[in-house]
N, C-alpha and C positions, 0 to 999 in steps of 0.2 A: 617416135622418140625425139624427133627434131622439135616438135611443138611442145612436148611435155617430157623433158628428160627425166628419167628415173621413174616414169609411170609404170607401176608394177605389172599390169596386164600386158602392156606393150613389150616390156623386157622379157616376160615369160614367153610371149609369142615369138619374139626374136630367138630366144633359146630353142624353142621347138623347131623353128625353121632351120636353125644351125644344125641341130641334131639330125633332122630328117635329110639333110644334105651331106651327112658324113662328117660334120665338124663338131663332134661331141665335146672335145676339149674346150673349144670356144664357147659352146653352150654352158659348160660348167662354169667358166669364168663369168659369163653374164649372170648366171643364177647365183653365184657366190656374191657378186656385186649387189644383186637384187636383195639377197638375204641380209647383207650388211646394211643396206639402206632401209629395208622394211622387215625387221626381224620378226614381226608378227604376221607376215603374209604367208599363210600356210601352204598355198599352192607352190611357192618357191621351194619349199622343203620336199614336196611330192615330186616336182619336176627334177630337182637336184638329185634326189635319191634314185629316181629312174635313170638319170644320165650316168651317175656313178656306176650303177649296176650294168648298164649297157657298155660302159667302158671297161668292164671286167673287175670292178671293185665292189663286191657285195658287202664287205665289211664297212666301207665308207658309206654305201647306200643305207645300210641298216642304221648306222650312227646318225646320219642326217634325218632319216625318217623318224627315229625315236626322239630326236631333238624337236622336230616339228610336232610330234604328238604331245610332248611336254608343254608346248605352247597352245596347241589346239587339239585336245584329246577327243573332241567330238567331230573331228574332220574325217569323213568317210573315205575320201580319196587317200589320205595318209595311211589309214588302216589297210585299205585295199592294196596299195603299192607295197607296203611292208609285207603283206601276205604273199604277194608274188615273189618278192626277194626271198622270203623264208622258204617258200615252196621250192624255188630253184636251187636252194642250198641244202635241200633234203630235210628241212625241219617242218615236216608235214603237219604234225599236231598243232604247232604254234601257228603255222600258216592258216589252217582251218579256223582257229580261234580268231585270228585277225580278220579273215574274210567274213566270218559270221558277225563280228562287230561292225564291219563296214556295211553289211547288208542291213543290220539292225538300224544303223544311223541313216542309211539311204537305201531303201528297197530297190531302187533302180540298179544298184551295184550287182544285184543277183544276175542281171543280164550280161555283165561283163565277162569276157573269157577268162577262165581261171584254169 
């Protein structure tokens, strides 16, 4: 980030590191900044949705993931992350549809724990 401030992959990786070390709220701030700088960077929405969910905000997670899907409807990671949120909130049929869509877009998603 020092060499290329705002580089999307570096910011996303920083957010992952923050989340893995128990600093989820900081990760959300980094990802919100990333989304503001790069509103078409789909991975920011997937990471942000996962972080909101992990911080106990499934409504915020779903909102962000659906925003990402509006921008990148063919992004398998967004569909899969949304499937996990929907499953965890008891919306099993919707979750299965989203997982199926993710696997259709990227067959490797079938190997991901669900």
